[in-house]
C-alpha positions in Angstrom: 75.6 57.2 223.8 78.5 58.9 225.3 78.6 62.8 225.2 81.6 64.7 223.1 84.1 66.4 225.2 85.9 69.1 223.3 89.2 68.7 222.3 89.9 72.1 224.1 88.7 70.7 227.6 90.3 67.5 227.1 93.9 69.4 226.5 93.1 71.4 229.6 92.9 68.3 231.6 95.5 66.6 230.2 97.8 69.5 231.0 96.2 69.8 234.6 97.1 66.4 235.5 100.6 66.5 234.0 101.4 69.9 235.6 100.2 68.4 238.8 101.7 64.5 238.7 104.2 65.3 241.0 101.7 66.0 243.9 99.8 62.6 243.8 101.0 59.2 244.3 100.3 58.1 240.8 98.8 58.9 237.4 95.4 57.2 238.6 95.0 59.6 241.7 95.8 62.6 239.6 93.3 61.9 237.3 90.5 60.7 239.5 91.1 64.2 241.3 90.6 66.2 238.2 88.3 64.3 236.6 85.8 64.9 239.5 86.7 68.6 239.6 86.1 68.7 235.9 82.9 66.6 235.8 83.8 63.5 233.5 85.4 59.9 233.8 88.6 59.4 235.5 89.3 56.5 233.3 88.8 58.3 230.1 91.2 61.0 231.6 93.7 58.3 232.4 93.6 57.2 228.6 94.0 60.5 227.1 96.9 61.6 229.5 98.8 58.1 228.6 98.1 59.1 225.0 99.4 62.4 225.3 102.8 61.1 226.9 102.9 58.4 223.9 102.6 61.4 221.7 105.1 63.3 223.5 107.8 60.3 223.6 107.4 60.0 227.4 105.9 56.5 227.2 106.1 53.4 225.0 103.3 53.0 222.7 101.9 53.7 219.2 101.1 57.4 218.6 98.0 58.8 217.4 99.5 59.7 214.0 100.8 56.0 213.7 97.5 54.7 214.7 95.7 57.0 212.3 97.9 55.6 209.7 97.4 52.1 210.6 93.7 52.5 210.7 93.7 54.3 207.0 95.8 51.4 205.8 93.5 48.8 206.9 90.4 50.4 205.5 92.5 50.5 202.2 93.3 47.0 202.5 89.8 46.0 203.3 88.3 48.0 200.0 91.1 46.5 197.9 90.3 42.9 199.1 86.5 43.7 198.1 87.3 45.2 194.9 89.3 41.8 194.3 86.7 39.7 195.4 84.3 41.1 192.9 86.7 41.1 190.1 87.1 37.4 191.1 83.5 37.0 190.9 83.1 38.9 187.4 85.9 37.0 185.8 84.2 33.5 186.5 80.9 34.8 185.5 82.3 36.0 182.2 84.4 32.7 181.6 81.3 30.6 182.1 79.3 32.8 179.9 82.1 32.6 177.2 82.4 28.6 177.7 81.7 26.9 174.1 80.5 23.6 176.2 77.4 25.7 176.9 76.1 26.5 173.6 
């Protein structure tokens, strides 16, 4: 199971990469160096930095707030579909119980 890294540590690492990005040939090299110093995965740090750039509007993509909103709407949609399926099954059951041909 992956270890949880505190949000403050993530933000500190992201700031380090963004502040020193011009000293490295690319984002990956900067992330590898900073991640090695702080003791966690370079790919994780690279994803955090890219998401921070998206959230700041420096890079195209889906922002964190928009992603959270989409996830919430998908969850609500799934719950409504399940409720509709239950209601549909209940309606079929009740209609079958009230059918005069069954008596």
